[in-house]
FIDRENLO-330009 format. One line per 10 residues: their letters; for each residue x, y, z of C-alpha. Coordinates in steps of 0.02 Angstrom, whole numbers. Example, Ala and Ser with C-alpha at 12.3 -4.5 7.8 and 13.67 -1.06 7.14 Angstrom:
BEGIN
as> 615:-225:390 | 684:-53:357
//
This chain:
BEGIN
mrvadvaiae> -1:-3:1 | 66:170:-46 | 104:302:96 | -41:402:17 | -164:259:30 | -109:238:216 | -143:415:255 | -322:405:176 | -352:257:274 | -296:332:438
trrepwtlsq> -419:480:391 | -561:357:366 | -540:250:527 | -696:232:616 | -715:328:781 | -687:238:935 | -845:178:1028 | -887:76:1183 | -907:-71:1062 | -726:-77:1048
mpdqagrlav> -678:-75:1232 | -600:-228:1283 | -650:-355:1402 | -596:-306:1593 | -628:-446:1682 | -508:-494:1816 | -429:-308:1822 | -448:-188:1972 | -476:-11:1932 | -484:145:2047
vtgansglgf> -572:291:1996 | -576:469:2090 | -723:573:2089 | -835:437:2044 | -1008:480:2116 | -1070:578:1968 | -1029:650:1788 | -884:575:1682 | -812:470:1856 | -983:390:1863
ltvrelarrg> -983:345:1683 | -801:279:1689 | -844:163:1838 | -1007:106:1751 | -920:53:1582 | -774:-16:1662 | -880:-122:1775 | -1007:-163:1628 | -860:-246:1545 | -810:-357:1697
advvmtarda> -686:-256:1789 | -684:-250:1989 | -689:-55:2021 | -649:52:2184 | -780:201:2145 | -718:340:2266 | -818:491:2324 | -782:640:2444 | -960:642:2516 | -1020:475:2573
drgeraltrl> -1210:510:2554 | -1183:550:2375 | -1077:412:2351 | -1211:283:2415 | -1340:365:2298 | -1222:338:2157 | -1185:159:2201 | -1376:122:2213 | -1394:191:2049 | -1266:105:1969
raelpgakvv> -1323:-73:2058 | -1492:-35:1982 | -1415:-18:1805 | -1292:-166:1829 | -1345:-279:1954 | -1188:-385:1944 | -1075:-248:1951 | -915:-284:2052 | -904:-112:2137 | -843:-54:2299
lrrldladla> -877:127:2369 | -735:209:2472 | -734:387:2535 | -598:492:2472 | -571:668:2505 | -442:747:2383 | -439:903:2489 | -353:817:2635 | -181:742:2594 | -195:620:2756
nvaafadwlv> -361:558:2685 | -273:517:2532 | -131:424:2622 | -261:331:2724 | -359:274:2564 | -197:224:2492 | -152:124:2659 | -318:32:2637 | -286:-22:2464 | -97:-82:2498
aegrpvdllv> -158:-177:2641 | -280:-258:2528 | -126:-319:2428 | -207:-341:2250 | -121:-260:2115 | -197:-105:2042 | -222:-117:1847 | -285:56:1818 | -301:218:1909 | -403:343:1833
nnagvmmppr> -358:512:1900 | -522:598:1857 | -594:705:2018 | -576:880:2003 | -653:1066:2057 | -675:1203:1932 | -656:1391:1960 | -709:1398:2149 | -693:1538:2257 | -506:1555:2324
gltrqghetq> -497:1414:2457 | -381:1310:2548 | -369:1119:2573 | -338:1033:2739 | -150:1056:2724 | -155:1251:2675 | -134:1230:2473 | -241:1319:2355 | -402:1215:2327 | -388:1185:2130
fgvnhlahfa> -200:1156:2136 | -211:1042:2289 | -354:940:2236 | -342:931:2053 | -150:900:2058 | -79:873:2213 | -192:758:2273 | -181:650:2117 | 14:661:2128 | 8:587:2289
ltlhllplls> -109:452:2270 | -19:399:2109 | 137:395:2205 | 57:297:2357 | -23:169:2236 | 151:146:2130 | 203:-24:2216 | 24:-95:2162 | 24:-20:1994 | 202:-73:1959
vapgarvvtv> 163:-255:1978 | 9:-266:1875 | 49:-319:1702 | -2:-178:1569 | -55:-68:1703 | -108:111:1665 | -124:281:1749 | -249:389:1667 | -247:569:1718 | -382:686:1663
sselhrrgri> -342:863:1601 | -437:990:1512 | -411:1106:1352 | -404:1239:1463 | -235:1175:1507 | -168:1278:1364 | -210:1440:1446 | -120:1391:1600 | 44:1434:1684 | 123:1372:1852
hfedikgekt> 126:1516:1969 | 290:1465:2058 | 302:1635:2139 | 115:1641:2210 | 76:1452:2211 | -64:1483:2341 | -143:1648:2252 | -105:1741:2394 | -54:1892:2292 | -172:1867:2151
ygrlafyaqs> -310:1734:2115 | -411:1719:1973 | -529:1578:1963 | -496:1524:1790 | -310:1558:1793 | -294:1445:1936 | -398:1313:1859 | -299:1322:1702 | -138:1306:1818 | -198:1142:1890
klanvlfale> -251:1075:1723 | -79:1115:1649 | -7:1037:1808 | -100:882:1759 | -15:868:1594 | 162:909:1666 | 133:770:1806 | 84:640:1683 | 213:668:1555 | 350:683:1688
ldrrlkaacl> 284:532:1773 | 291:433:1596 | 478:482:1583 | 527:437:1756 | 436:254:1723 | 521:232:1567 | 700:286:1649 | 655:155:1793 | 610:21:1680 | 434:1:1766
pllsvlahpg> 294:-84:1655 | 169:50:1684 | 98:178:1563 | 47:351:1603 | -60:436:1484 | -180:586:1473 | -360:620:1421 | -477:766:1418 | -669:762:1379 | -678:925:1280
ysntnlqtsa> -830:1028:1338 | -950:897:1407 | -1099:938:1496 | -1078:887:1684 | -1111:963:1849 | -916:1005:1860 | -950:1175:1783 | -1076:1228:1909 | -1055:1143:2057 | -927:1261:2135
tsgalrlfmr> -964:1414:2027 | -1092:1555:2077 | -1193:1702:2010 | -1168:1758:1838 | -1029:1630:1806 | -1145:1491:1841 | -1283:1556:1735 | -1144:1570:1591 | -1087:1394:1620 | -1265:1323:1629
ignrflaqna> -1302:1414:1460 | -1137:1343:1391 | -1184:1170:1442 | -1355:1164:1360 | -1309:1239:1197 | -1125:1212:1171 | -1069:1054:1261 | -1072:878:1195 | -1145:756:1323 | -1061:655:1450
eqgvlnqlha> -1073:493:1373 | -970:565:1222 | -850:650:1322 | -801:502:1435 | -750:401:1281 | -582:498:1293 | -538:431:1457 | -613:264:1418 | -497:255:1275 | -350:307:1372
ataaglrgge> -390:183:1497 | -427:28:1379 | -376:41:1206 | -242:-74:1145 | -85:-4:1073 | -77:159:1161 | 116:209:1228 | 158:305:1371 | 139:503:1365 | -10:497:1242
figpdgfrem> -150:610:1259 | -327:582:1204 | -458:706:1160 | -598:755:1053 | -562:768:874 | -680:919:838 | -667:1110:831 | -533:1172:968 | -553:992:1039 | -709:1044:1114
rgapshvhpl> -818:892:1052 | -793:735:934 | -731:570:932 | -567:522:1043 | -419:545:940 | -232:587:988 | -205:778:1023 | -63:869:1069 | -24:970:1236 | 26:1143:1250
paatdpalaa> 208:1153:1195 | 263:1219:1363 | 174:1063:1451 | 299:956:1357 | 450:1055:1427 | 556:934:1547 | 637:1066:1643 | 467:1147:1685 | 402:977:1731 | 546:938:1838
rlwrlsedlt> 525:1091:1922 | 329:1055:1964 | 392:879:2023 | 511:946:2139 | 387:1067:2205 | 248:926:2224 | 377:822:2311 | 408:952:2437 | 228:994:2460 | 173:807:2489
glffpsvveh> 319:724:2569 | 317:598:2431 | 467:542:2321 | 469:451:2171 | 651:364:2182 | 600:296:2369 | 445:215:2284 | 556:132:2152 | 679:69:2268 | 547:-15:2374
qq> 493:-106:2213 | 683:-156:2167
//
């Protein structure tokens, strides 16, 4: 086949759908922020295909309602619910300790949970909320679970970012937003941090020869409660209008992280997002991050800061495995 024919065949490839999702029987998946939206749908589809899933939620009551709904849809689902508060690194550590005590290898970690554009606040350890929940907690959770992920053949860490990472920069000089805080600016910072983290994790895994993939996904503009759960006033009204008239439905948006989590042939460091205009909607495809997000020096600086703020270090985890 000529090169031109291969290119034409690539452009005609059928969009990835749930029908192409491989069987997940025997795999253990952990999904953060799973009581609603993309997290709930991720749990549902993994469970539908036979995975054992740890479904996490910050609010126990909402988590129980979500689990009841899931079991009504999938009576045979092998799902357990655990509380996980990503605004408290001590709770993240306790959750990870529970999984480590269980001793079962983890095949899939989906770092899905997040908050979007709330008023400035602080986590239990005093970190700016969006940076703390969206980035630091998932950094910590991943490192805590690395011993379980590293012994599961074909394991993956999927970090869910946003197209808005392209508007981000890391405010190293004001990481807590004490001098200047903008809801959008600090949300974009946290989403850029997600990309920097996932790509740096991929570099470190490869350097350590650990058989584990770190990949990225973003859902485009998908209609979930994320946009309105923490916003208020005019911003909430704007988000609701956008959700109604511009967003794709959540069932379409979640395909990106399910593709990243399960599709065969993915390589570490790949980024899956919608193929439509400005990556706002469409079928899962390979997308490119902001060029700055691929800068190893910037990623290493963020990694060092994250180690300092969490007290967790990648080399010590690797040594524990070797």
